[in-house]
DOZA-245996 format. One record per residue (C-alpha): residue number from 0; chain; x, y, z. Coordinates in nm, 3 decimals. Layout:
N
ATOM  seq  mol       xx       yy       zz
ATOM  NUM    A        X        Y        Z
...
# end
This chain:
199
ATOM  seq  mol       xx       yy       zz
ATOM    0    A   16.457   11.548    6.939
ATOM    1    A   16.346   11.895    7.089
ATOM    2    A   16.213   11.920    7.447
ATOM    3    A   15.835   11.928    7.414
ATOM    4    A   15.680   12.254    7.545
ATOM    5    A   15.567   12.342    7.846
ATOM    6    A   15.133   12.396    7.720
ATOM    7    A   15.129   12.050    7.557
ATOM    8    A   15.306   11.893    7.897
ATOM    9    A   15.059   11.982    8.076
ATOM   10    A   14.739   11.935    7.873
ATOM   11    A   14.886   11.606    7.781
ATOM   12    A   14.896   11.491    8.189
ATOM   13    A   14.578   11.730    8.289
ATOM   14    A   14.281   11.562    8.065
ATOM   15    A   14.344   11.251    8.253
ATOM   16    A   14.304   11.430    8.608
ATOM   17    A   14.000   11.593    8.459
ATOM   18    A   13.814   11.301    8.360
ATOM   19    A   13.887   11.148    8.719
ATOM   20    A   13.767   11.444    8.887
ATOM   21    A   13.514   11.458    8.624
ATOM   22    A   13.425   11.095    8.751
ATOM   23    A   13.464   11.193    9.105
ATOM   24    A   13.218   11.474    9.055
ATOM   25    A   12.951   11.210    8.931
ATOM   26    A   12.984   10.950    9.235
ATOM   27    A   12.981   11.259    9.504
ATOM   28    A   12.632   11.410    9.325
ATOM   29    A   12.468   11.097    9.279
ATOM   30    A   12.414   11.163    8.856
ATOM   31    A   12.347   10.816    8.873
ATOM   32    A   11.999   10.715    8.846
ATOM   33    A   11.925   10.484    9.189
ATOM   34    A   11.701   10.139    9.102
ATOM   35    A   11.370   10.170    9.065
ATOM   36    A   11.309    9.969    9.418
ATOM   37    A   11.545   10.196    9.621
ATOM   38    A   11.390   10.324    9.894
ATOM   39    A   11.271   10.692    9.978
ATOM   40    A   11.450   10.880   10.231
ATOM   41    A   11.155   11.072   10.322
ATOM   42    A   10.943   10.795   10.322
ATOM   43    A   11.032   10.654   10.718
ATOM   44    A   10.867   10.288   10.784
ATOM   45    A   10.528   10.261   10.988
ATOM   46    A   10.609   10.392   11.329
ATOM   47    A   10.453   10.076   11.588
ATOM   48    A   10.369   10.415   11.829
ATOM   49    A   10.056   10.498   11.587
ATOM   50    A    9.863   10.152   11.735
ATOM   51    A    9.705   10.156   12.043
ATOM   52    A    9.836    9.805   12.273
ATOM   53    A    9.727    9.727   12.589
ATOM   54    A    9.896    9.471   12.834
ATOM   55    A    9.860    9.308   13.171
ATOM   56    A   10.117    9.124   13.383
ATOM   57    A    9.822    8.999   13.525
ATOM   58    A    9.694    8.766   13.216
ATOM   59    A    9.905    8.522   13.129
ATOM   60    A    9.994    8.402   12.758
ATOM   61    A    9.733    8.129   12.748
ATOM   62    A    9.465    8.470   12.882
ATOM   63    A    9.425    8.324   13.205
ATOM   64    A    9.411    8.594   13.524
ATOM   65    A    9.535    8.536   13.869
ATOM   66    A    9.313    8.434   14.143
ATOM   67    A    9.376    8.779   14.324
ATOM   68    A    9.191    8.907   13.995
ATOM   69    A    8.950    8.637   13.999
ATOM   70    A    8.570    8.778   14.081
ATOM   71    A    8.438    8.664   14.457
ATOM   72    A    8.042    8.620   14.325
ATOM   73    A    7.880    8.338   14.550
ATOM   74    A    7.863    8.052   14.519
ATOM   75    A    8.030    8.094   14.099
ATOM   76    A    8.348    8.183   14.177
ATOM   77    A    8.558    8.325   14.493
ATOM   78    A    8.855    8.557   14.376
ATOM   79    A    8.999    8.855   14.569
ATOM   80    A    8.785    9.058   14.293
ATOM   81    A    9.140    9.314   14.208
ATOM   82    A    9.125    9.495   13.887
ATOM   83    A    9.407    9.356   13.653
ATOM   84    A    9.718    9.621   13.638
ATOM   85    A    9.709    9.762   13.283
ATOM   86    A    9.980    9.956   13.056
ATOM   87    A    9.939   10.046   12.689
ATOM   88    A   10.180   10.171   12.432
ATOM   89    A   10.077   10.352   12.052
ATOM   90    A    9.888   10.581   12.193
ATOM   91    A    9.767   10.815   11.921
ATOM   92    A    9.844   11.200   11.854
ATOM   93    A    9.552   11.393   12.056
ATOM   94    A    9.482   11.203   12.283
ATOM   95    A    9.303   11.348   12.513
ATOM   96    A    9.159   11.105   12.759
ATOM   97    A    9.056   10.759   12.762
ATOM   98    A    8.781   10.506   12.887
ATOM   99    A    8.836   10.130   13.020
ATOM  100    A    8.587    9.855   13.025
ATOM  101    A    8.564    9.505   13.101
ATOM  102    A    8.244    9.324   12.923
ATOM  103    A    8.112    8.988   12.881
ATOM  104    A    8.055    8.923   12.507
ATOM  105    A    7.837    8.600   12.666
ATOM  106    A    7.618    8.780   12.900
ATOM  107    A    7.639    9.138   12.761
ATOM  108    A    7.377    9.211   13.007
ATOM  109    A    7.577    9.185   13.347
ATOM  110    A    7.775    9.466   13.366
ATOM  111    A    8.162    9.401   13.514
ATOM  112    A    8.412    9.740   13.509
ATOM  113    A    8.345   10.111   13.414
ATOM  114    A    8.654   10.391   13.397
ATOM  115    A    8.586   10.730   13.278
ATOM  116    A    8.828   11.070   13.274
ATOM  117    A    9.165   10.843   13.302
ATOM  118    A    9.385   11.163   13.164
ATOM  119    A    9.532   11.142   12.813
ATOM  120    A    9.893   11.142   12.925
ATOM  121    A    9.848   10.821   13.163
ATOM  122    A   10.004   10.479   13.026
ATOM  123    A    9.921   10.232   13.299
ATOM  124    A    9.686   10.193   13.601
ATOM  125    A    9.806    9.971   13.902
ATOM  126    A    9.607    9.680   14.044
ATOM  127    A    9.326    9.809   14.319
ATOM  128    A    9.083    9.595   14.498
ATOM  129    A    8.732    9.618   14.419
ATOM  130    A    8.849    9.818   14.090
ATOM  131    A    8.864   10.140   14.300
ATOM  132    A    9.193   10.269   14.084
ATOM  133    A    9.309   10.589   14.167
ATOM  134    A    9.301   10.762   13.846
ATOM  135    A    8.982   10.826   13.656
ATOM  136    A    8.619   10.756   13.741
ATOM  137    A    8.452   10.437   13.829
ATOM  138    A    8.132   10.441   13.715
ATOM  139    A    7.846   10.152   13.848
ATOM  140    A    7.832    9.781   13.761
ATOM  141    A    7.576    9.504   13.809
ATOM  142    A    7.627    9.510   14.170
ATOM  143    A    7.634    9.891   14.255
ATOM  144    A    7.855   10.196   14.217
ATOM  145    A    8.232   10.221   14.198
ATOM  146    A    8.270    9.815   14.170
ATOM  147    A    8.455    9.557   13.993
ATOM  148    A    8.343    9.196   13.920
ATOM  149    A    8.657    9.042   13.787
ATOM  150    A    8.658    8.706   13.568
ATOM  151    A    8.401    8.457   13.745
ATOM  152    A    8.300    8.204   13.485
ATOM  153    A    8.555    7.897   13.440
ATOM  154    A    8.687    7.956   13.112
ATOM  155    A    8.441    8.236   13.014
ATOM  156    A    8.626    8.500   12.772
ATOM  157    A    8.616    8.826   12.906
ATOM  158    A    8.663    9.169   12.747
ATOM  159    A    8.928    9.442   12.925
ATOM  160    A    8.873    9.717   12.595
ATOM  161    A    9.096   10.025   12.597
ATOM  162    A    8.933   10.366   12.430
ATOM  163    A    9.152   10.685   12.372
ATOM  164    A    8.970   10.945   12.298
ATOM  165    A    9.014   11.300   12.135
ATOM  166    A    8.770   11.446   12.415
ATOM  167    A    8.820   11.458   12.807
ATOM  168    A    8.490   11.285   12.878
ATOM  169    A    8.417   11.164   13.213
ATOM  170    A    8.091   10.969   13.342
ATOM  171    A    8.046   10.986   13.683
ATOM  172    A    7.939   10.694   13.954
ATOM  173    A    7.628   10.591   13.778
ATOM  174    A    7.793   10.607   13.449
ATOM  175    A    7.769   10.209   13.318
ATOM  176    A    7.941   10.059   13.046
ATOM  177    A    7.642   10.108   12.791
ATOM  178    A    7.633   10.484   12.894
ATOM  179    A    8.004   10.522   12.917
ATOM  180    A    8.006   10.382   12.530
ATOM  181    A    7.719   10.644   12.413
ATOM  182    A    7.923   10.932   12.560
ATOM  183    A    8.216   10.832   12.374
ATOM  184    A    8.060   10.824   12.038
ATOM  185    A    8.284   11.024   11.770
ATOM  186    A    8.548   11.063   11.975
ATOM  187    A    8.752   10.727   11.929
ATOM  188    A    9.086   10.793   11.773
ATOM  189    A    9.188   10.438   11.840
ATOM  190    A    9.074   10.118   12.039
ATOM  191    A    9.286    9.849   12.179
ATOM  192    A    9.186    9.456   12.374
ATOM  193    A    9.264    9.184   12.579
ATOM  194    A    9.053    8.875   12.624
ATOM  195    A    9.097    8.702   13.042
ATOM  196    A    8.929    8.431   13.176
ATOM  197    A    8.927    8.175   13.507
ATOM  198    A    9.053    7.893   13.555
# end
């Protein structure tokens, strides 16, 4: 039997190697069609930071404020009337300022608290006696300018609402909650609320 030609020998060895290399290239370049339900890499999942969330360590899981945050309207309540501490996340892009209101949907004519002009890079407010927070401008309520009236009626729901705004909007010491809503109309990027009551 004669010795195989070198070219024939090389061809017989190279063919399977070429086939193997071709298979590897197909795998590396992803030539196979993706499954119909495969996720798209350029489409990120929902970003939780795009949702404004307001929270307070002074409002418990059942929605009750501490005794310190209860109002002091004789003879209905005799708390320390300290505004709750607040923090928030999920601030929308373009936020330039915040407004924070405390309202009572069941007694809408009674004004409790309004703070305008909170800087857009703020993410929390410390608790403050009579609601005299260190940032923003405290407006007026049913007892007068620069005041806060905490939850007073037992088991009545009060709303703390934070508005993220696209402009620096400031009221003054005479701004009521209704006046603040007029000022921010058309500028609200997002809002978040917490309902709170007193025992």
